[in-house]
C-alpha positions, 0 to 999 in steps of 0.5 A: 500500500502506497503511503499518502501525502497525508500519512507522510506529513503526519509521520514527519510531524510525529517523528519530528516532535517526539524524536528530534524535538524530544517532546515527552510524548509517544507517537501512540499518545498523539492522534488527529484530534490532538491540539498542536498547542496547549492541552494536546501536543503542547508545543510552545511558540518556539517549538511551533517555529522550529516545526514550521521551518522543518515542514517548509524544508521537508515539503517545499512550502512556506508559512507566512509569519502570521500563520505560525501562531494559529497553528498552535490552535489547530489539531494535528489532522487540521495541520496535515490538511492545511499543509496539503492545501498549501501545496506540500510535495512528498 
């Protein structure tokens, strides 16, 4: 079965947050309805900036500065959908 772009983005976000950014969660604790910010994955503004920079490099997209803070209010599934809408490339 071929991995979809959505799956690839989701896996990248999870591995980046858990492994590269040493966030104290396991991938099993994070679902599509987990908020990126408080009450979920709990990324602070610096972590959101780091994540967006990694996403920009990996998927060839750009986030205007004004779009970074609202990402904290998104759920993981919404973030994945947003990246696809922005034209993410596998």
